[in-house]
C-alpha positions as CSV (number, residue, x, y, z in Angstrom):
1,X,33.2,129.0,93.7
2,X,30.7,129.1,96.5
3,X,30.3,132.7,97.8
4,X,29.9,131.4,101.4
5,X,33.2,129.6,101.1
6,X,34.9,132.8,99.7
7,X,33.5,134.8,102.6
8,X,34.7,132.2,105.2
9,X,38.1,132.2,103.5
10,X,38.3,136.1,103.7
11,X,37.3,136.0,107.4
12,X,40.0,133.4,108.1
13,X,42.6,135.4,106.3
14,X,41.6,138.5,108.3
15,X,41.8,136.6,111.5
16,X,45.2,135.3,110.7
17,X,46.5,138.8,109.9
18,X,45.0,140.1,113.2
19,X,46.7,137.2,115.1
20,X,50.1,137.8,113.4
21,X,49.9,141.5,114.2
22,X,49.1,140.8,117.8
23,X,51.9,138.2,118.0
24,X,54.3,140.7,116.4
25,X,53.4,143.4,118.9
26,X,53.7,140.9,121.8
27,X,57.1,139.6,120.6
28,X,58.4,143.2,120.3
29,X,57.3,144.0,123.8
30,X,58.3,140.6,125.5
31,X,61.9,141.6,125.8
32,X,61.3,145.1,127.3
33,X,61.9,145.9,130.9
34,X,61.3,148.8,133.2
35,X,64.4,149.1,135.5
36,X,64.4,150.3,139.1
37,X,67.3,150.8,141.5
38,X,66.2,150.2,145.1
39,X,68.3,151.5,148.1
40,X,67.7,149.5,151.2
41,X,70.4,151.0,153.5
42,X,71.2,154.6,153.7
43,X,74.3,156.2,152.3
44,X,77.6,156.9,154.0
45,X,80.7,158.9,153.2
46,X,84.0,157.2,152.4
47,X,87.5,158.2,151.3
48,X,87.9,157.6,147.5
49,X,91.1,155.6,148.3
50,X,88.9,153.0,150.0
51,X,87.2,152.2,146.7
52,X,89.8,153.0,144.0
53,X,93.5,152.2,143.7
54,X,95.3,155.5,142.8
55,X,92.5,157.8,143.9
56,X,93.4,161.4,144.6
57,X,94.2,162.2,148.2
58,X,91.3,164.1,149.8
59,X,88.6,162.8,147.4
60,X,85.6,161.3,149.0
61,X,82.6,159.4,147.7
62,X,79.1,158.6,149.0
63,X,78.2,154.9,149.1
64,X,75.0,152.9,149.7
65,X,73.5,149.4,149.4
66,X,71.1,148.7,146.6
67,X,69.6,146.0,144.4
68,X,67.5,146.3,141.2
69,X,64.1,145.3,139.9
70,X,63.4,144.5,136.2
71,X,59.6,144.7,135.6
72,X,58.9,142.9,132.3
73,X,56.1,143.3,129.8
74,X,56.3,139.5,129.6
75,X,54.9,139.2,133.2
76,X,58.3,138.6,134.8
77,X,59.4,140.5,137.9
78,X,63.2,140.0,138.1
79,X,65.5,141.0,140.8
80,X,69.2,141.6,140.1
81,X,70.7,140.6,143.5
82,X,68.6,140.5,146.6
83,X,70.3,142.6,149.2
84,X,70.8,141.1,152.7
85,X,68.8,140.5,155.9
86,X,70.0,142.4,158.9
87,X,68.0,141.4,161.9
88,X,70.1,143.6,164.2
89,X,69.7,146.8,162.1
90,X,69.3,149.9,164.3
91,X,66.6,152.4,163.3
92,X,69.1,155.2,162.9
93,X,70.9,153.3,160.1
94,X,67.8,153.5,157.9
95,X,68.0,149.9,156.9
96,X,64.8,148.5,155.4
97,X,64.6,144.8,154.5
98,X,64.6,144.3,150.7
99,X,61.2,142.7,150.4
100,X,59.6,145.5,152.4
101,X,61.3,148.1,150.1
102,X,59.6,146.3,147.1
103,X,56.2,146.5,148.8
104,X,56.4,150.3,148.6
105,X,55.7,149.9,144.8
106,X,53.3,147.0,145.3
107,X,55.7,144.2,144.5
108,X,55.4,141.3,147.0
109,X,57.7,138.3,147.6
110,X,55.5,135.9,145.7
111,X,55.5,138.2,142.7
112,X,59.3,137.8,142.1
113,X,59.8,135.2,139.3
114,X,63.6,135.3,139.0
115,X,66.7,136.5,140.8
116,X,69.9,137.1,138.9
117,X,72.7,136.9,141.4
118,X,75.7,138.9,140.1
119,X,78.0,137.4,142.8
120,X,77.7,135.8,146.2
121,X,79.0,138.4,148.5
122,X,76.6,138.7,151.5
123,X,75.2,142.1,150.6
124,X,74.0,140.7,147.2
125,X,72.9,137.2,147.9
126,X,71.8,137.3,151.6
127,X,68.2,138.1,150.8
128,X,67.4,135.4,148.2
129,X,65.4,133.3,150.7
130,X,63.0,136.2,151.1
131,X,61.5,135.2,147.7
132,X,60.6,131.6,147.9
133,X,59.1,131.2,144.4
134,X,61.9,132.7,142.4
135,X,64.2,130.9,140.1
136,X,67.8,131.9,140.9
137,X,70.3,132.5,138.1
138,X,74.1,132.3,138.9
139,X,77.3,131.7,137.1
140,X,78.2,128.1,137.4
141,X,81.9,128.7,138.1
142,X,81.1,131.3,140.7
143,X,78.7,128.9,142.4
144,X,81.2,126.1,142.7
145,X,83.9,128.4,144.0
146,X,81.4,129.8,146.6
147,X,80.3,126.5,147.9
148,X,83.6,124.7,147.6
149,X,87.1,126.2,146.8
150,X,86.5,129.4,148.8
151,X,86.5,127.5,152.1
152,X,89.7,125.5,151.4
153,X,93.0,126.5,152.9
154,X,94.1,128.4,149.8
155,X,90.7,129.8,149.1
156,X,89.3,133.3,149.5
157,X,86.1,133.5,151.4
158,X,86.1,137.2,152.6
159,X,82.8,138.7,151.9
160,X,81.0,135.3,151.9
161,X,78.8,134.0,154.7
162,X,78.4,130.3,155.5
163,X,74.7,130.7,156.0
164,X,74.4,132.0,152.4
165,X,76.2,128.9,151.3
166,X,73.6,126.7,153.1
167,X,70.8,128.8,151.5
168,X,72.0,128.5,147.9
169,X,72.6,124.7,148.4
170,X,69.0,124.4,149.6
171,X,67.7,126.4,146.6
172,X,69.7,124.0,144.3
173,X,68.1,121.0,146.1
174,X,64.7,122.5,145.6
175,X,65.3,122.7,141.8
176,X,65.2,126.5,141.8
177,X,68.8,127.2,140.8
178,X,69.7,127.7,137.1
179,X,73.4,127.8,136.1
180,X,74.7,130.3,133.6
181,X,77.9,129.0,132.0
182,X,79.9,131.7,130.3
183,X,80.1,135.1,128.8
184,X,77.8,137.1,126.4
185,X,74.8,134.8,126.9
186,X,71.1,135.8,126.6
187,X,69.6,134.1,129.6
188,X,66.1,135.3,128.8
189,X,64.6,137.6,126.1
190,X,66.2,141.0,126.3
191,X,68.7,140.2,129.1
192,X,72.4,139.3,128.4
193,X,75.0,138.5,131.0
194,X,78.8,139.0,130.8
195,X,81.7,137.9,132.8
196,X,85.4,138.7,132.9
197,X,85.4,141.3,135.7
198,X,86.9,138.9,138.3
199,X,85.4,140.8,141.3
200,X,84.6,137.3,142.6
201,X,85.8,134.1,140.9
202,X,83.3,134.5,138.0
203,X,80.9,137.3,138.8
204,X,78.5,138.5,136.1
205,X,77.0,141.8,135.0
206,X,74.1,142.3,132.7
207,X,72.7,144.2,129.8
208,X,69.0,144.9,130.0
209,X,66.8,145.7,127.0
210,X,69.7,144.3,125.0
211,X,67.7,144.4,121.7
212,X,66.7,148.1,122.1
213,X,68.2,150.8,120.0
214,X,68.0,153.5,122.7
215,X,67.2,152.0,126.1
216,X,70.0,149.6,126.8
217,X,70.8,149.6,130.5
218,X,73.9,148.0,131.9
219,X,73.7,146.9,135.6
220,X,77.3,146.4,136.6
221,X,76.6,145.6,140.2
222,X,80.1,145.3,141.8
223,X,81.9,144.9,138.5
224,X,81.9,148.7,139.2
225,X,81.7,149.9,142.8
226,X,81.2,153.6,142.0
227,X,81.1,156.1,139.2
228,X,84.6,157.1,140.4
229,X,86.0,153.8,139.4
230,X,84.4,154.0,135.9
231,X,85.3,157.7,135.3
232,X,88.9,157.1,136.2
233,X,89.2,153.5,135.1
234,X,90.6,152.5,138.5
235,X,90.3,149.1,140.0
236,X,89.0,148.4,143.5
237,X,91.6,147.9,146.3
238,X,90.2,144.6,147.6
239,X,87.7,141.8,146.7
240,X,89.2,141.3,143.2
241,X,90.9,138.3,141.7
242,X,92.5,140.2,138.8
243,X,92.8,144.0,139.0
244,X,93.7,144.3,135.3
245,X,90.6,142.3,134.3
246,X,88.5,144.5,136.5
247,X,89.6,147.6,134.5
248,X,89.3,145.9,131.1
249,X,85.7,144.9,132.0
250,X,84.8,148.6,132.6
251,X,86.3,149.5,129.2
252,X,84.2,146.8,127.6
253,X,81.0,148.0,129.3
254,X,81.3,151.4,127.6
255,X,81.1,149.6,124.2
256,X,77.9,147.8,125.2
257,X,75.5,150.8,125.7
258,X,74.6,153.7,123.5
259,X,74.3,156.0,126.5
260,X,77.1,155.8,129.1
261,X,74.7,157.3,131.7
262,X,73.0,153.9,131.7
263,X,76.0,152.1,133.2
264,X,74.9,151.5,136.8
265,X,77.5,150.8,139.5
266,X,76.8,148.7,142.5
267,X,77.2,151.1,145.4
268,X,77.1,154.7,144.3
269,X,74.6,156.9,146.1
270,X,74.6,159.2,143.1
271,X,72.3,156.7,141.3
272,X,69.5,158.0,143.5
273,X,70.0,161.7,142.5
274,X,70.8,160.9,138.9
275,X,67.5,159.3,138.0
276,X,63.8,160.2,138.8
277,X,62.5,159.1,142.1
278,X,59.2,157.1,142.1
279,X,59.2,156.5,145.8
280,X,61.6,157.2,148.6
281,X,64.7,155.1,148.0
282,X,63.5,153.9,144.6
283,X,64.4,155.4,141.2
284,X,63.5,154.5,137.6
285,X,66.4,154.1,135.2
286,X,65.9,154.6,131.4
287,X,62.8,155.3,129.3
C-alpha cells in the first residue's frame, strides 16, 4: 500500500480520535450549571405560624424575596423565576430591580436565554418582561389556569396580577413561550422539572445538574416557602390547592438529591448565610 496513503489514514484516525475526545468532554460539560441565588428585596421577620400550619407558638422566621440564575457551560444563562418590578419601592426597603441585581455579576438582560417560571404569583413572574430575548418555560396547566379559570367566579386569583396575565399572553403571541406538560421531564440537558406540589394549580420545581453524582441542586421555589416547612414537613397556611400534596412533594424532594442542604426554598433568608457570598445579595450554591 502507498506509504503516503497510510500516513493520511493515520492522520485522519488521529483527528477523529481528537474530535471524539473533544465532543465527549463537551457533552459531559453541556449539562452542568453554576447556580446562584439572588435576593432582590431585603429580609423581614415573620411569625412561623404565618408560613407553616402547626408551627410552634413563639417561633419566628426571616423571609426575603429571591430568584435564581443557572449559568451553563453550554452558553445558556437561565433564570428560575424573574422576581417582580416595584416602581414605588422606597429606598429603605432595599429593593433592587432583578435585572440590576444581575448586572452586579456582569449578566445583562440580553444575556438571559431562558426563564423557567415555577408559578405565576406576582413575585415570581412579574419581572419576565425585563428580559426581552428569553424563552419562557411554564407548565401548560398552570398557564391555562392563570390566564383563564383563575378569573372565573369559582376561580382563585389571589397572588396573581392582571398585568402579568397580559404580559404572558404577549410573550406567547411573540412565540417566546414554551409549555411543559407534566412531571419528571428533562426540559433541557441537566434540568428536570417536577409537579405535584399544588402551590398553584400546577406549579413546578426543578432539579439542576440532574445527571451529576454529587452536585444535584433542587430549586423548590414556593413548593417550599422556608426551611421551617421542610424540616417539620408542615404545609403553608394559604396559597395552596392541596395541603396534603404540598407535604408529599417535600418528602419526594428529599429523595431526589444526594445532599439535603441543596434543597432550596423560595423565601428563606437563611439561603444567604448558608452559602458563600459572591456579591452583596448573591450567593453561589453547590460546587
